[in-house]
TIRO-2110 file (N, C-alpha, C; in Angstrom, 1 decimal):
// TIRO-2110
107.3, 138.2, 110.8, N, 1, A
107.4, 137.8, 108.9, CA, 1, A
107.7, 136.6, 109.4, C, 1, A
107.6, 135.4, 108.5, N, 2, A
108.5, 134.2, 108.7, CA, 2, A
108.5, 134.2, 106.9, C, 2, A
109.3, 133.4, 106.3, N, 3, A
109.7, 132.7, 104.7, CA, 3, A
108.6, 131.8, 104.6, C, 3, A
108.7, 131.5, 103.3, N, 4, A
107.6, 130.7, 103.3, CA, 4, A
108.7, 129.5, 102.9, C, 4, A
108.4, 128.0, 103.1, N, 5, A
109.2, 126.8, 102.6, CA, 5, A
108.8, 126.9, 101.3, C, 5, A
110.5, 126.9, 101.3, N, 6, A
110.6, 126.4, 99.8, CA, 6, A
111.3, 125.3, 98.8, C, 6, A
110.7, 124.3, 97.7, N, 7, A
111.4, 123.8, 97.6, CA, 7, A
110.3, 122.3, 97.7, C, 7, A
110.9, 121.2, 98.5, N, 8, A
110.2, 119.7, 98.5, CA, 8, A
109.6, 120.4, 100.0, C, 8, A
109.8, 120.7, 101.0, N, 9, A
109.6, 121.4, 102.2, CA, 9, A
107.9, 121.7, 101.3, C, 9, A
107.7, 122.8, 100.8, N, 10, A
106.8, 123.5, 101.0, CA, 10, A
105.8, 122.9, 100.5, C, 10, A
105.8, 121.5, 99.8, N, 11, A
104.3, 120.9, 99.0, CA, 11, A
104.3, 119.8, 99.8, C, 11, A
104.7, 119.3, 101.1, N, 12, A
103.9, 118.7, 102.7, CA, 12, A
103.9, 120.2, 103.3, C, 12, A
105.3, 120.9, 103.4, N, 13, A
104.5, 121.9, 104.4, CA, 13, A
105.1, 121.4, 106.0, C, 13, A
105.4, 120.2, 106.0, N, 14, A
105.5, 120.1, 107.4, CA, 14, A
107.2, 120.2, 108.3, C, 14, A
107.9, 121.0, 107.3, N, 15, A
109.4, 121.4, 107.6, CA, 15, A
109.8, 120.7, 107.6, C, 15, A
109.5, 119.1, 107.1, N, 16, A
110.9, 117.8, 106.8, CA, 16, A
111.9, 118.6, 106.1, C, 16, A
112.8, 118.0, 106.1, N, 17, A
114.1, 117.9, 105.3, CA, 17, A
114.0, 117.3, 103.7, C, 17, A
114.8, 118.0, 103.1, N, 18, A
114.5, 117.4, 101.9, CA, 18, A
115.9, 116.1, 102.1, C, 18, A
116.2, 114.8, 101.9, N, 19, A
117.5, 114.3, 101.8, CA, 19, A
118.4, 114.5, 100.9, C, 19, A
119.7, 114.9, 101.7, N, 20, A
120.9, 115.8, 100.7, CA, 20, A
121.4, 114.2, 100.3, C, 20, A
121.1, 113.5, 101.0, N, 21, A
121.4, 111.9, 100.1, CA, 21, A
121.0, 111.1, 99.3, C, 21, A
121.4, 111.0, 98.3, N, 22, A
121.0, 110.6, 97.2, CA, 22, A
121.2, 109.1, 96.6, C, 22, A
120.8, 108.3, 96.0, N, 23, A
121.5, 107.0, 95.5, CA, 23, A
123.0, 106.9, 95.0, C, 23, A
124.1, 105.8, 95.6, N, 24, A
125.3, 106.1, 95.1, CA, 24, A
124.7, 106.1, 93.5, C, 24, A
126.4, 106.5, 92.6, N, 25, A
126.1, 106.3, 91.4, CA, 25, A
127.3, 105.4, 91.2, C, 25, A
127.0, 104.5, 90.6, N, 26, A
126.9, 103.0, 90.4, CA, 26, A
127.9, 102.6, 88.6, C, 26, A
129.0, 102.3, 89.0, N, 27, A
129.5, 101.8, 87.5, CA, 27, A
129.9, 100.8, 87.4, C, 27, A
130.1, 100.1, 86.6, N, 28, A
130.3, 98.4, 86.2, CA, 28, A
131.6, 98.2, 85.4, C, 28, A
132.7, 97.8, 86.3, N, 29, A
133.9, 98.0, 86.1, CA, 29, A
134.7, 96.5, 85.7, C, 29, A
135.5, 96.6, 84.7, N, 30, A
135.9, 95.3, 84.2, CA, 30, A
137.3, 95.4, 84.4, C, 30, A
137.7, 94.3, 85.4, N, 31, A
139.8, 93.8, 86.4, CA, 31, A
139.8, 92.6, 85.8, C, 31, A
141.0, 92.4, 85.5, N, 32, A
141.7, 91.5, 85.4, CA, 32, A
142.6, 90.5, 86.9, C, 32, A
141.9, 89.8, 87.6, N, 33, A
142.7, 90.0, 89.3, CA, 33, A
143.0, 88.5, 89.1, C, 33, A
144.6, 88.4, 89.3, N, 34, A
145.4, 87.6, 89.6, CA, 34, A
144.7, 86.7, 88.6, C, 34, A
144.8, 86.8, 87.4, N, 35, A
144.8, 86.0, 86.1, CA, 35, A
143.6, 86.4, 85.2, C, 35, A
142.4, 86.1, 86.4, N, 36, A
141.0, 85.5, 86.3, CA, 36, A
139.9, 87.4, 86.0, C, 36, A
139.1, 87.7, 84.9, N, 37, A
138.7, 88.6, 84.8, CA, 37, A
137.5, 88.3, 86.1, C, 37, A
137.1, 89.4, 85.9, N, 38, A
136.1, 90.0, 87.4, CA, 38, A
135.4, 91.2, 86.5, C, 38, A
134.0, 91.5, 86.9, N, 39, A
133.4, 92.8, 86.2, CA, 39, A
132.0, 92.4, 87.9, C, 39, A
132.4, 93.5, 88.1, N, 40, A
131.8, 94.3, 89.3, CA, 40, A
130.8, 95.5, 89.0, C, 40, A
130.1, 95.1, 89.9, N, 41, A
129.0, 96.6, 90.0, CA, 41, A
129.6, 97.4, 91.4, C, 41, A
129.9, 98.5, 91.1, N, 42, A
130.1, 99.5, 92.6, CA, 42, A
129.8, 100.8, 92.8, C, 42, A
129.8, 101.1, 93.7, N, 43, A
129.5, 102.7, 94.1, CA, 43, A
130.8, 103.5, 93.3, C, 43, A
130.7, 104.7, 92.8, N, 44, A
132.0, 105.0, 92.2, CA, 44, A
133.1, 105.4, 93.5, C, 44, A
132.3, 105.3, 94.5, N, 45, A
133.4, 105.6, 95.3, CA, 45, A
134.4, 105.2, 95.9, C, 45, A
134.2, 103.6, 95.4, N, 46, A
134.7, 102.5, 95.9, CA, 46, A
136.4, 102.3, 96.1, C, 46, A
137.0, 102.0, 96.9, N, 47, A
138.5, 102.2, 96.4, CA, 47, A
138.8, 100.7, 95.8, C, 47, A
140.1, 100.7, 95.5, N, 48, A
140.5, 99.4, 94.8, CA, 48, A
140.3, 98.1, 96.3, C, 48, A
141.1, 99.2, 97.1, N, 49, A
141.1, 98.4, 98.3, CA, 49, A
140.1, 97.0, 98.9, C, 49, A
139.0, 98.0, 98.8, N, 50, A
137.3, 97.6, 99.4, CA, 50, A
137.0, 97.0, 98.5, C, 50, A
137.1, 97.4, 96.9, N, 51, A
136.7, 96.3, 95.8, CA, 51, A
137.6, 94.7, 95.9, C, 51, A
139.0, 94.9, 96.1, N, 52, A
139.7, 93.6, 96.3, CA, 52, A
138.8, 93.2, 97.9, C, 52, A
139.0, 93.6, 98.4, N, 53, A
138.7, 93.3, 100.3, CA, 53, A
136.9, 92.5, 100.1, C, 53, A
136.2, 93.6, 100.0, N, 54, A
134.4, 93.5, 100.5, CA, 54, A
134.0, 93.0, 98.8, C, 54, A
134.2, 92.9, 97.8, N, 55, A
133.6, 92.8, 96.6, CA, 55, A
134.2, 91.3, 96.6, C, 55, A
135.5, 90.8, 96.1, N, 56, A
136.0, 90.0, 95.3, CA, 56, A
136.7, 88.9, 96.9, C, 56, A
136.7, 89.7, 97.9, N, 57, A
136.6, 88.9, 98.8, CA, 57, A
139.0, 87.9, 99.3, C, 57, A
139.0, 88.6, 98.3, N, 58, A
140.2, 88.7, 98.7, CA, 58, A
141.4, 89.4, 99.7, C, 58, A
141.4, 89.0, 100.6, N, 59, A
141.4, 89.8, 102.2, CA, 59, A
143.2, 89.8, 102.5, C, 59, A
143.3, 89.0, 101.7, N, 60, A
145.0, 89.1, 101.4, CA, 60, A
145.9, 90.4, 101.4, C, 60, A
145.4, 91.0, 100.6, N, 61, A
145.6, 93.0, 101.0, CA, 61, A
145.0, 93.5, 101.9, C, 61, A
145.8, 94.1, 103.2, N, 62, A
145.4, 94.4, 104.3, CA, 62, A
144.6, 95.7, 103.9, C, 62, A
144.2, 96.2, 105.4, N, 63, A
143.9, 98.5, 105.1, CA, 63, A
143.9, 98.2, 106.7, C, 63, A
145.6, 99.1, 106.5, N, 64, A
146.5, 99.4, 108.0, CA, 64, A
146.2, 100.6, 107.7, C, 64, A
146.8, 101.9, 106.8, N, 65, A
146.6, 103.4, 108.1, CA, 65, A
144.9, 103.6, 106.7, C, 65, A
144.9, 103.6, 105.7, N, 66, A
144.2, 103.9, 105.2, CA, 66, A
143.8, 105.1, 104.6, C, 66, A
145.7, 105.6, 104.3, N, 67, A
145.8, 106.9, 104.1, CA, 67, A
146.7, 107.3, 103.2, C, 67, A
148.0, 105.5, 102.7, N, 68, A
148.5, 105.5, 101.9, CA, 68, A
150.1, 105.8, 102.4, C, 68, A
149.8, 105.5, 104.1, N, 69, A
151.5, 105.8, 104.5, CA, 69, A
152.1, 104.5, 104.9, C, 69, A
151.4, 103.7, 105.2, N, 70, A
151.9, 102.7, 105.2, CA, 70, A
152.5, 101.1, 104.6, C, 70, A
151.7, 101.2, 103.4, N, 71, A
152.1, 99.8, 102.5, CA, 71, A
151.0, 98.7, 102.8, C, 71, A
150.5, 98.6, 103.2, N, 72, A
150.3, 97.2, 103.7, CA, 72, A
149.2, 97.1, 102.8, C, 72, A
148.6, 97.5, 102.0, N, 73, A
147.6, 97.8, 100.9, CA, 73, A
148.2, 97.9, 99.5, C, 73, A
149.7, 97.6, 99.4, N, 74, A
150.3, 97.7, 98.4, CA, 74, A
150.3, 95.8, 97.4, C, 74, A
148.9, 96.1, 96.0, N, 75, A
149.5, 95.6, 95.3, CA, 75, A
149.7, 96.1, 93.8, C, 75, A
150.2, 95.2, 92.8, N, 76, A
150.3, 95.4, 91.5, CA, 76, A
149.4, 95.5, 90.4, C, 76, A
149.9, 96.9, 89.6, N, 77, A
148.3, 96.6, 88.5, CA, 77, A
149.8, 97.4, 87.3, C, 77, A
148.7, 96.6, 86.6, N, 78, A
149.9, 96.3, 85.6, CA, 78, A
151.4, 96.7, 85.7, C, 78, A
151.8, 95.3, 86.4, N, 79, A
152.9, 95.6, 87.2, CA, 79, A
154.0, 96.3, 88.3, C, 79, A
152.9, 97.2, 88.2, N, 80, A
153.3, 98.5, 88.7, CA, 80, A
153.3, 98.5, 90.3, C, 80, A
153.7, 98.4, 91.3, N, 81, A
153.3, 98.7, 92.1, CA, 81, A
152.4, 100.2, 93.2, C, 81, A
151.1, 99.9, 93.8, N, 82, A
150.0, 101.3, 94.6, CA, 82, A
149.8, 101.0, 95.8, C, 82, A
149.6, 101.6, 95.9, N, 83, A
148.5, 101.5, 97.1, CA, 83, A
146.9, 101.6, 97.2, C, 83, A
146.6, 100.5, 97.7, N, 84, A
145.6, 100.0, 96.7, CA, 84, A
143.7, 101.1, 97.8, C, 84, A
144.7, 101.5, 98.8, N, 85, A
143.7, 102.6, 99.6, CA, 85, A
143.2, 104.0, 98.9, C, 85, A
144.8, 104.0, 97.7, N, 86, A
144.8, 106.1, 96.7, CA, 86, A
143.9, 105.5, 96.3, C, 86, A
143.5, 104.8, 95.5, N, 87, A
142.5, 104.5, 94.2, CA, 87, A
141.5, 104.1, 94.0, C, 87, A
140.4, 104.7, 93.1, N, 88, A
139.2, 104.3, 93.1, CA, 88, A
139.3, 103.3, 92.0, C, 88, A
138.5, 102.2, 91.8, N, 89, A
138.4, 101.2, 91.8, CA, 89, A
138.1, 101.4, 89.6, C, 89, A
137.2, 102.4, 89.6, N, 90, A
136.2, 102.7, 88.4, CA, 90, A
138.0, 102.8, 87.4, C, 90, A
138.7, 103.5, 88.2, N, 91, A
139.8, 103.9, 87.5, CA, 91, A
140.5, 103.1, 87.0, C, 91, A
140.3, 101.6, 87.2, N, 92, A
141.4, 100.1, 86.4, CA, 92, A
140.3, 99.9, 85.4, C, 92, A
140.0, 100.5, 84.8, N, 93, A
139.2, 99.7, 84.3, CA, 93, A
140.1, 99.0, 83.3, C, 93, A
140.0, 98.0, 83.1, N, 94, A
140.4, 96.9, 81.8, CA, 94, A
141.5, 96.7, 82.1, C, 94, A
142.6, 96.8, 84.0, N, 95, A
144.2, 97.1, 84.2, CA, 95, A
143.9, 95.3, 84.7, C, 95, A
145.0, 95.1, 84.5, N, 96, A
145.1, 93.6, 85.2, CA, 96, A
145.9, 93.6, 86.8, C, 96, A
145.5, 93.4, 87.7, N, 97, A
146.1, 93.3, 89.2, CA, 97, A
146.6, 92.0, 89.5, C, 97, A
147.4, 92.6, 90.4, N, 98, A
148.0, 91.3, 91.3, CA, 98, A
147.8, 91.5, 92.7, C, 98, A
147.7, 90.7, 93.0, N, 99, A
147.4, 90.6, 94.4, CA, 99, A
148.4, 90.0, 95.3, C, 99, A
148.4, 89.3, 96.4, N, 100, A
149.3, 88.4, 97.3, CA, 100, A
149.1, 87.3, 96.9, C, 100, A
147.7, 87.1, 96.5, N, 101, A
146.7, 86.0, 96.4, CA, 101, A
147.1, 85.4, 94.8, C, 101, A
147.7, 86.5, 93.9, N, 102, A
148.3, 85.5, 93.1, CA, 102, A
149.2, 85.6, 92.4, C, 102, A
150.4, 85.9, 93.3, N, 103, A
151.6, 85.7, 93.4, CA, 103, A
151.3, 83.9, 93.9, C, 103, A
151.1, 82.9, 94.7, N, 104, A
151.5, 82.0, 95.0, CA, 104, A
150.5, 81.5, 96.0, C, 104, A
150.9, 80.1, 96.8, N, 105, A
149.5, 79.9, 97.2, CA, 105, A
150.9, 78.8, 98.4, C, 105, A
149.7, 78.5, 99.5, N, 106, A
150.5, 77.9, 100.7, CA, 106, A
151.0, 76.6, 100.0, C, 106, A
150.5, 76.1, 98.8, N, 107, A
151.2, 74.6, 98.5, CA, 107, A
152.1, 75.1, 97.4, C, 107, A
152.4, 76.5, 97.2, N, 108, A
153.2, 76.9, 95.9, CA, 108, A
153.4, 78.1, 96.1, C, 108, A
154.6, 78.3, 97.1, N, 109, A
155.2, 79.6, 96.9, CA, 109, A
155.6, 80.2, 96.0, C, 109, A
155.3, 81.4, 96.1, N, 110, A
156.2, 82.9, 94.7, CA, 110, A
157.6, 82.2, 95.8, C, 110, A
159.1, 82.8, 94.7, N, 111, A
160.1, 82.6, 95.7, CA, 111, A
160.3, 84.1, 96.6, C, 111, A
159.4, 85.0, 96.2, N, 112, A
159.8, 86.0, 97.7, CA, 112, A
159.5, 85.6, 98.9, C, 112, A
157.5, 85.0, 98.5, N, 113, A
156.7, 84.8, 99.9, CA, 113, A
158.2, 83.7, 100.8, C, 113, A
158.6, 82.3, 99.6, N, 114, A
159.2, 81.1, 99.8, CA, 114, A
160.1, 82.1, 101.0, C, 114, A
161.5, 83.5, 100.1, N, 115, A
162.6, 83.8, 100.6, CA, 115, A
162.4, 85.2, 102.4, C, 115, A
160.6, 85.1, 102.5, N, 116, A
160.3, 86.1, 103.6, CA, 116, A
159.7, 84.9, 105.2, C, 116, A
159.5, 83.6, 104.7, N, 117, A
159.4, 82.6, 105.3, CA, 117, A
160.7, 81.8, 105.7, C, 117, A
161.7, 81.8, 105.1, N, 118, A
162.7, 81.2, 105.7, CA, 118, A
164.1, 82.3, 106.3, C, 118, A
164.0, 83.5, 105.9, N, 119, A
164.3, 84.9, 106.2, CA, 119, A
163.3, 85.7, 107.5, C, 119, A
162.3, 85.5, 108.3, N, 120, A
161.9, 85.6, 109.1, CA, 120, A
161.6, 87.0, 109.3, C, 120, A
161.0, 87.6, 107.5, N, 121, A
160.2, 88.4, 107.4, CA, 121, A
159.0, 89.0, 107.6, C, 121, A
157.8, 87.9, 107.8, N, 122, A
156.9, 88.3, 108.6, CA, 122, A
156.5, 88.1, 109.5, C, 122, A
156.9, 88.2, 110.9, N, 123, A
157.0, 88.2, 111.6, CA, 123, A
155.5, 88.2, 112.2, C, 123, A
154.7, 89.4, 112.9, N, 124, A
152.9, 89.6, 112.6, CA, 124, A
151.6, 89.2, 111.6, C, 124, A
152.6, 89.3, 110.7, N, 125, A
152.1, 89.1, 109.1, CA, 125, A
151.7, 90.0, 108.9, C, 125, A
151.0, 90.7, 109.5, N, 126, A
149.6, 92.3, 109.1, CA, 126, A
150.5, 93.0, 107.6, C, 126, A
151.7, 93.6, 108.0, N, 127, A
152.0, 94.0, 106.6, CA, 127, A
152.6, 93.3, 105.4, C, 127, A
153.1, 92.3, 105.9, N, 128, A
153.6, 91.3, 104.9, CA, 128, A
153.2, 90.7, 103.5, C, 128, A
151.8, 91.1, 102.7, N, 129, A
150.9, 91.0, 101.9, CA, 129, A
151.5, 92.0, 101.3, C, 129, A
151.4, 93.6, 101.6, N, 130, A
151.9, 94.7, 101.2, CA, 130, A
153.3, 94.5, 100.9, C, 130, A
154.4, 93.6, 101.6, N, 131, A
156.0, 94.2, 101.7, CA, 131, A
155.5, 93.4, 100.6, C, 131, A
155.1, 92.0, 100.6, N, 132, A
156.0, 91.1, 99.3, CA, 132, A
155.4, 91.3, 98.4, C, 132, A
154.7, 91.7, 98.3, N, 133, A
153.9, 92.7, 96.3, CA, 133, A
155.4, 93.7, 96.2, C, 133, A
155.1, 94.6, 96.8, N, 134, A
156.1, 95.4, 97.1, CA, 134, A
157.5, 94.9, 96.6, C, 134, A
158.1, 94.3, 97.9, N, 135, A
159.5, 93.6, 97.4, CA, 135, A
159.4, 93.1, 95.3, C, 135, A
158.6, 92.1, 95.0, N, 136, A
158.7, 91.9, 93.6, CA, 136, A
158.6, 92.7, 92.9, C, 136, A
157.9, 94.1, 92.9, N, 137, A
158.0, 94.9, 92.2, CA, 137, A
159.1, 96.1, 92.2, C, 137, A
159.5, 95.7, 93.2, N, 138, A
161.3, 96.6, 93.7, CA, 138, A
161.9, 96.4, 92.5, C, 138, A
162.1, 94.5, 93.1, N, 139, A
163.0, 93.6, 92.0, CA, 139, A
162.8, 94.2, 90.4, C, 139, A
161.5, 94.5, 89.9, N, 140, A
161.3, 94.0, 88.8, CA, 140, A
161.4, 95.9, 88.3, C, 140, A
161.7, 96.8, 89.2, N, 141, A
162.1, 98.5, 88.9, CA, 141, A
163.8, 98.7, 88.6, C, 141, A
164.0, 97.6, 89.7, N, 142, A
166.0, 97.5, 89.6, CA, 142, A
166.0, 96.5, 88.0, C, 142, A
165.5, 95.7, 87.6, N, 143, A
165.6, 94.9, 86.4, CA, 143, A
165.3, 96.3, 85.0, C, 143, A
164.6, 97.4, 85.3, N, 144, A
164.1, 97.8, 84.0, CA, 144, A
164.5, 99.5, 83.9, C, 144, A
166.3, 99.3, 85.0, N, 145, A
167.0, 100.3, 85.3, CA, 145, A
166.6, 101.7, 85.4, C, 145, A
164.9, 101.2, 86.8, N, 146, A
164.0, 102.4, 87.1, CA, 146, A
165.5, 103.1, 88.6, C, 146, A
166.2, 104.0, 88.2, N, 147, A
166.5, 105.0, 89.5, CA, 147, A
165.8, 105.1, 90.6, C, 147, A
166.5, 105.3, 91.9, N, 148, A
165.8, 105.9, 93.0, CA, 148, A
166.4, 107.2, 94.2, C, 148, A
165.9, 107.6, 95.1, N, 149, A
166.2, 108.6, 95.0, CA, 149, A
167.9, 107.9, 96.4, C, 149, A
168.3, 107.0, 96.4, N, 150, A
169.4, 107.1, 96.2, CA, 150, A
170.6, 106.3, 96.0, C, 150, A
170.1, 106.2, 94.1, N, 151, A
170.7, 106.2, 93.2, CA, 151, A
172.0, 107.5, 92.8, C, 151, A
173.0, 106.9, 93.2, N, 152, A
174.3, 108.1, 92.7, CA, 152, A
173.9, 108.3, 91.4, C, 152, A
174.0, 107.7, 90.3, N, 153, A
173.6, 108.0, 88.8, CA, 153, A
173.2, 107.2, 88.5, C, 153, A
172.5, 108.4, 87.8, N, 154, A
170.7, 108.0, 87.7, CA, 154, A
170.7, 107.4, 85.7, C, 154, A
172.3, 107.6, 85.3, N, 155, A
172.0, 106.5, 84.0, CA, 155, A
173.0, 105.6, 84.3, C, 155, A
173.5, 105.0, 85.5, N, 156, A
173.5, 103.3, 85.9, CA, 156, A
172.8, 102.7, 86.2, C, 156, A
173.2, 101.3, 85.5, N, 157, A
172.1, 100.3, 86.3, CA, 157, A
171.9, 100.5, 87.6, C, 157, A
170.4, 100.3, 88.4, N, 158, A
170.7, 100.0, 89.1, CA, 158, A
171.1, 98.8, 90.0, C, 158, A
171.4, 98.7, 91.3, N, 159, A
171.7, 97.5, 91.5, CA, 159, A
171.0, 97.4, 92.7, C, 159, A
171.1, 96.2, 93.3, N, 160, A
170.6, 95.4, 94.5, CA, 160, A
170.6, 95.8, 96.0, C, 160, A
171.5, 97.0, 96.0, N, 161, A
171.8, 96.6, 97.5, CA, 161, A
171.2, 97.0, 98.4, C, 161, A
172.0, 97.0, 99.8, N, 162, A
170.7, 97.1, 100.9, CA, 162, A
170.3, 99.0, 100.8, C, 162, A
171.6, 99.4, 100.5, N, 163, A
170.5, 101.1, 100.3, CA, 163, A
169.9, 101.0, 99.5, C, 163, A
169.9, 100.6, 98.3, N, 164, A
168.8, 100.6, 97.2, CA, 164, A
167.8, 100.1, 97.7, C, 164, A
167.8, 99.0, 98.1, N, 165, A
166.1, 98.2, 98.5, CA, 165, A
165.9, 98.8, 99.6, C, 165, A
166.3, 99.0, 100.9, N, 166, A
165.9, 100.3, 101.8, CA, 166, A
165.6, 100.9, 101.6, C, 166, A
165.6, 102.0, 100.3, N, 167, A
165.2, 103.4, 99.8, CA, 167, A
164.0, 103.1, 99.4, C, 167, A
163.6, 101.3, 98.3, N, 168, A
163.0, 101.6, 97.8, CA, 168, A
162.2, 101.0, 98.2, C, 168, A
161.8, 99.9, 99.6, N, 169, A
160.8, 99.4, 100.2, CA, 169, A
160.4, 100.1, 101.7, C, 169, A
160.7, 101.8, 101.6, N, 170, A
160.4, 103.1, 102.7, CA, 170, A
159.2, 103.0, 103.0, C, 170, A
158.5, 102.5, 102.2, N, 171, A
157.2, 103.0, 101.7, CA, 171, A
156.4, 102.0, 102.1, C, 171, A
156.5, 100.9, 103.0, N, 172, A
156.2, 100.0, 103.5, CA, 172, A
156.3, 99.9, 104.7, C, 172, A
155.9, 100.3, 105.8, N, 173, A
156.0, 99.8, 107.3, CA, 173, A
156.3, 98.5, 108.0, C, 173, A
156.7, 97.7, 108.3, N, 174, A
156.5, 97.3, 109.9, CA, 174, A
156.7, 97.4, 111.0, C, 174, A
155.8, 96.8, 111.8, N, 175, A
155.7, 97.7, 113.4, CA, 175, A
156.3, 96.5, 113.9, C, 175, A
156.6, 95.6, 113.0, N, 176, A
157.1, 94.5, 114.2, CA, 176, A
158.9, 94.7, 114.2, C, 176, A
159.5, 95.4, 113.1, N, 177, A
160.6, 95.5, 112.7, CA, 177, A
161.6, 94.8, 112.2, C, 177, A
160.9, 94.0, 111.8, N, 178, A
162.0, 93.0, 110.7, CA, 178, A
162.4, 93.2, 109.4, C, 178, A
162.7, 94.5, 109.6, N, 179, A
163.0, 95.3, 108.5, CA, 179, A
164.8, 94.4, 107.9, C, 179, A
165.6, 93.8, 108.9, N, 180, A
166.9, 93.3, 107.8, CA, 180, A
166.4, 92.3, 107.8, C, 180, A
165.1, 91.9, 108.2, N, 181, A
164.9, 90.2, 107.5, CA, 181, A
164.3, 90.3, 105.9, C, 181, A
163.5, 91.4, 106.3, N, 182, A
163.1, 91.7, 104.4, CA, 182, A
164.1, 92.3, 103.4, C, 182, A
165.1, 92.6, 104.5, N, 183, A
165.8, 93.0, 103.1, CA, 183, A
166.8, 91.9, 102.6, C, 183, A
167.1, 90.9, 103.9, N, 184, A
167.6, 89.8, 103.7, CA, 184, A
167.1, 89.1, 102.5, C, 184, A
165.6, 88.9, 102.5, N, 185, A
164.9, 87.6, 101.6, CA, 185, A
164.8, 88.8, 100.0, C, 185, A
165.0, 89.8, 100.3, N, 186, A
165.0, 90.6, 99.2, CA, 186, A
166.1, 90.3, 98.3, C, 186, A
167.0, 90.3, 99.1, N, 187, A
168.5, 90.1, 98.2, CA, 187, A
168.7, 88.6, 97.9, C, 187, A
168.2, 87.9, 98.4, N, 188, A
168.5, 86.6, 98.7, CA, 188, A
168.1, 86.1, 97.0, C, 188, A
166.6, 86.7, 97.0, N, 189, A
165.7, 86.4, 95.0, CA, 189, A
166.0, 87.2, 94.5, C, 189, A
166.4, 88.4, 94.7, N, 190, A
167.7, 89.3, 94.1, CA, 190, A
169.2, 88.4, 93.4, C, 190, A
169.5, 87.5, 94.1, N, 191, A
170.8, 86.8, 94.0, CA, 191, A
172.0, 88.0, 94.5, C, 191, A
171.7, 88.7, 95.5, N, 192, A
172.8, 89.3, 96.1, CA, 192, A
172.8, 88.6, 97.9, C, 192, A
173.9, 89.1, 98.2, N, 193, A
174.1, 88.8, 100.1, CA, 193, A
174.3, 90.2, 100.3, C, 193, A
172.9, 89.7, 101.6, N, 194, A
172.6, 91.1, 102.0, CA, 194, A
173.7, 91.6, 103.6, C, 194, A
END
C-alpha cells in the first residue's frame, strides 16, 4: 500500500516537489552614506557590507573573511566602528554610515589616510580601508574616554599609547604585517610619538 500524495503534489499527481524557496522578503531601507541620503530596496538578508558594495557600488569596504574576524569590512555607523559583514542592512534604517570613500579622496586625503601613506601603513592595500576606518574610530574612542582591555585604570582618561593603540586595533588583521607602520600612522594623527 502506498501513501496518497498530499498538498501541491496531490493536485498535479506528478510527484514534483513544491518549491521550498519562495520570493525573498524585501524591505526599503533609508540610510545616509557618506553624507548622502540613500534608499534601497533590499532582500532582508542582505548584509550592510553587501548593500554598500553590491547595491551602492562603494567597493572601498572589503569583504575579507565574511565572519567578522579580519576587520577588512570595518565602517562607522553613527560614529562607532562595526564589522559590516556581521550586520544586516535593514537593521540600520535611519543610520549614518561612513565608509573609506566618505573620509577623503585621493585629491583631498583625510589626516589618517595621509598618515597611512606617509608611514607605509597600506602595504598591499586590501585591509587598508578597514584599518583606516577603525583607526579614526579608535582615536574618537580615546577622546571619549572609553577604556580598553589594556586600560590599567578604568576611571582614568585613556592615552594613545602604543599598547592602547595595538589593543584597540587588534580586530583588524594585516596579512602583510604592517602593524608597526599602522601604529606609527595612528600615533602621528593622535599627536604622540610611536
